[in-house]
VMD Tcl script that draws the C-alpha trace (Angstrom):
set ca {
  {19.36 9.46 4.32}
  {18.38 8.37 7.79}
  {16.48 5.18 8.30}
  {13.18 5.87 6.54}
  {10.74 4.61 9.15}
  {12.65 6.24 12.00}
  {12.40 9.57 10.22}
  {8.67 9.07 9.78}
  {8.38 8.51 13.53}
  {10.28 11.71 14.17}
  {7.72 13.59 12.12}
  {4.94 11.84 13.99}
  {6.42 12.94 17.30}
  {6.91 16.52 16.22}
  {3.69 17.01 14.31}
  {1.51 14.02 15.15}
  {-0.08 14.26 11.74}
  {1.76 12.28 9.05}
  {-0.67 10.17 7.03}
  {0.56 7.07 5.21}
  {-0.81 4.81 2.46}
  {0.95 1.83 0.90}
  {-0.46 -0.07 -2.07}
  {1.34 -3.22 -3.23}
  {0.66 -5.69 -6.03}
  {2.40 -9.07 -5.80}
  {2.63 -11.37 -8.81}
  {2.79 -15.14 -8.73}
  {6.58 -15.13 -9.13}
  {6.81 -12.72 -6.13}
  {7.69 -9.74 -8.29}
  {5.41 -6.74 -8.11}
  {4.83 -3.03 -7.78}
  {4.52 -0.72 -4.78}
  {3.05 2.76 -4.46}
  {3.72 4.80 -1.31}
  {1.97 8.07 -0.54}
  {2.35 10.07 2.67}
  {1.32 13.60 3.51}
  {1.04 16.07 6.36}
  {-0.21 19.61 7.05}
  {2.16 22.42 6.13}
  {2.14 24.91 8.98}
  {4.91 27.30 7.99}
  {8.55 28.08 8.66}
  {8.95 25.45 11.40}
  {7.80 22.75 8.99}
  {10.33 23.96 6.43}
  {13.14 23.33 8.91}
  {11.77 19.87 9.73}
  {11.49 18.93 6.06}
  {15.06 20.04 5.34}
  {16.42 17.98 8.24}
  {14.52 14.76 7.54}
  {14.66 14.77 3.71}
  {11.38 12.87 3.69}
  {10.05 15.30 1.12}
  {13.18 15.45 -1.05}
  {12.91 13.97 -4.53}
  {16.62 13.06 -4.68}
  {16.64 11.45 -1.23}
  {13.56 9.35 -1.99}
  {15.03 8.25 -5.31}
  {18.23 7.17 -3.56}
  {16.20 5.33 -0.91}
  {14.23 3.16 -3.34}
  {16.69 2.82 -6.21}
  {18.31 -0.61 -5.82}
  {19.43 -3.45 -8.06}
  {16.14 -5.27 -7.56}
  {13.91 -2.21 -8.07}
  {12.91 -0.02 -10.99}
  {11.68 3.46 -10.15}
  {8.53 4.44 -12.01}
  {7.89 7.80 -10.36}
  {8.96 10.00 -7.47}
  {6.70 12.99 -6.90}
  {6.83 15.62 -4.16}
  {4.25 18.39 -4.16}
  {2.32 20.83 -2.02}
  {-1.47 21.06 -2.13}
  {-2.30 24.70 -1.59}
  {-6.04 24.01 -1.29}
  {-5.70 22.24 2.05}
  {-2.11 23.31 2.93}
  {-0.65 19.81 2.88}
  {2.72 18.51 1.72}
  {2.82 15.21 -0.15}
  {5.40 12.67 -1.27}
  {4.77 9.73 -3.58}
  {7.05 6.90 -4.65}
  {6.14 4.18 -7.14}
  {8.50 1.39 -8.12}
  {8.68 -2.18 -9.38}
  {10.54 -4.94 -7.53}
  {11.82 -8.33 -8.68}
  {10.97 -10.18 -5.45}
  {8.87 -9.24 -2.43}
  {11.43 -10.99 -0.23}
  {14.05 -8.44 -1.37}
  {12.12 -5.50 0.06}
  {13.72 -6.06 3.47}
  {16.95 -4.79 1.91}
  {15.37 -1.34 1.70}
  {15.86 0.69 4.84}
  {12.20 1.65 4.63}
  {11.17 -1.98 5.24}
  {14.11 -3.42 7.15}
  {11.92 -4.17 10.18}
  {8.69 -4.80 8.26}
  {9.65 -8.39 7.42}
  {7.47 -8.43 4.28}
  {7.37 -11.98 2.96}
  {5.46 -14.64 1.05}
  {5.96 -18.22 2.22}
  {4.68 -21.50 0.84}
  {2.34 -23.41 3.13}
  {0.48 -26.70 2.97}
  {-1.83 -27.88 0.18}
  {-0.59 -25.40 -2.42}
  {-1.27 -22.40 -0.19}
  {0.89 -19.34 0.31}
  {0.95 -16.90 3.20}
  {1.72 -13.20 2.92}
  {2.64 -11.14 5.99}
  {4.05 -7.74 6.96}
  {4.93 -6.41 10.39}
  {3.63 -2.93 11.23}
  {5.91 -1.20 13.72}
  {4.48 0.39 16.90}
  {4.41 4.12 17.54}
  {6.29 5.76 20.42}
  {4.66 5.68 23.85}
  {2.37 8.61 24.56}
  {1.95 9.42 20.89}
  {-1.37 7.76 20.12}
  {-3.56 10.12 22.15}
  {-5.67 12.41 19.97}
  {-4.49 11.06 16.63}
  {-7.38 8.82 15.61}
  {-7.99 11.04 12.57}
  {-4.72 9.93 10.93}
  {-5.04 7.90 7.74}
  {-2.83 4.81 7.85}
  {-3.72 2.30 5.16}
  {-2.17 -0.79 3.62}
  {-3.56 -2.29 0.41}
  {-2.37 -5.56 -1.11}
  {-3.34 -7.33 -4.33}
  {-2.34 -10.98 -4.02}
  {-2.03 -13.44 -6.93}
  {-4.67 -15.93 -5.89}
  {-7.93 -16.77 -4.17}
  {-7.94 -15.52 -0.59}
  {-8.89 -18.23 1.91}
  {-7.90 -16.58 5.20}
  {-6.93 -13.06 6.25}
  {-7.07 -10.42 9.00}
  {-7.80 -7.45 6.70}
  {-10.57 -4.94 7.34}
  {-11.82 -5.26 3.77}
  {-11.66 -7.96 1.11}
  {-12.72 -7.54 -2.52}
  {-11.75 -10.45 -4.75}
  {-7.94 -10.57 -4.34}
  {-7.64 -7.03 -2.92}
  {-7.11 -6.68 0.84}
  {-7.22 -3.41 2.77}
  {-6.12 -2.68 6.32}
  {-6.98 0.60 8.09}
  {-5.07 1.69 11.18}
  {-4.75 4.38 13.78}
  {-1.62 4.57 15.97}
  {-3.71 3.24 18.86}
  {-4.90 0.25 16.82}
  {-1.33 -0.62 15.88}
  {-0.49 -0.61 19.58}
  {2.76 -2.41 20.37}
  {3.03 -3.57 16.78}
  {0.87 -5.82 14.66}
  {1.09 -8.17 11.70}
  {-1.10 -8.05 8.61}
  {-1.45 -11.39 6.87}
  {-3.41 -13.40 4.34}
  {-3.36 -16.95 3.02}
  {-4.18 -17.64 -0.60}
  {-4.25 -20.34 -3.25}
  {-2.39 -19.06 -6.35}
  {-4.24 -18.63 -9.61}
  {-3.30 -21.37 -12.05}
  {-0.71 -20.46 -14.66}
  {-2.56 -18.98 -17.60}
  {-5.81 -19.29 -15.68}
  {-8.22 -16.41 -15.79}
  {-10.04 -15.85 -12.47}
  {-13.67 -16.95 -12.62}
  {-14.94 -13.51 -11.69}
  {-13.63 -12.22 -15.04}
  {-15.95 -14.62 -16.84}
  {-18.85 -13.64 -14.63}
  {-18.21 -9.98 -15.38}
  {-18.03 -10.63 -19.12}
  {-21.27 -12.63 -18.99}
  {-22.97 -9.84 -17.07}
  {-21.85 -7.28 -19.66}
  {-23.06 -9.45 -22.55}
  {-26.46 -9.96 -20.93}
  {-26.74 -6.24 -20.24}
  {-25.95 -5.37 -23.88}
  {-28.38 -8.02 -25.14}
  {-31.20 -6.74 -22.93}
  {-30.46 -3.16 -24.02}
  {-30.64 -4.17 -27.72}
  {-33.95 -5.96 -27.16}
  {-35.29 -2.92 -25.30}
  {-34.31 -0.55 -28.11}
  {-35.75 -2.86 -30.76}
  {-39.06 -3.16 -28.90}
  {-39.23 0.60 -28.36}
  {-38.62 1.24 -32.08}
  {-41.70 -0.79 -33.14}
}
mol new
graphics top color blue
foreach p $ca { graphics top sphere $p radius 0.5 }
foreach p [lrange $ca 0 end-1] q [lrange $ca 1 end] { graphics top cylinder $p $q radius 0.2 }
display resetview
């Protein structure tokens, strides 16, 4: 199979309409899980030729791409949505170390890493490759999204959205420009330590149930 990202760029050049979403969960020991979903409109016979040449929407080719000694494939799914005439491919797999992802051709240039910093902090980063010159015009409707769940309290980041330890970046080809880096710095959760927001949520649920019981009891009198 050709280099994964290069093939994606070929599809971008030909069609200008490949959408991409990557969701990654990283554990404290740097192991984790990744889910990749990309899709594009299905126009007809010309698209069939493109798909056969690139193998981006081939179950066997995707399995071969992500099946390595440090990965465990959970699911590979290729399907066509007839309601909106789109073709989809999904890959979900576990990995033993985030630093090993660079061994996959899909992320050879992404330089995904987690590095220890000062004062018990860690920094996550991934390089997002630029798109070919002249491609960005008229493609602001593309969905390009990166989601990361990091194993700690976020103290610094350049994400578009932050919710607890979930970070989300939204891009268009123009926003990526000549290439960009997504990053976040975090303080790891203590071993065996439950994040405080879990306790707050449990307390909120208990109070809600208690108030509901009191309300029902008062209404029954």
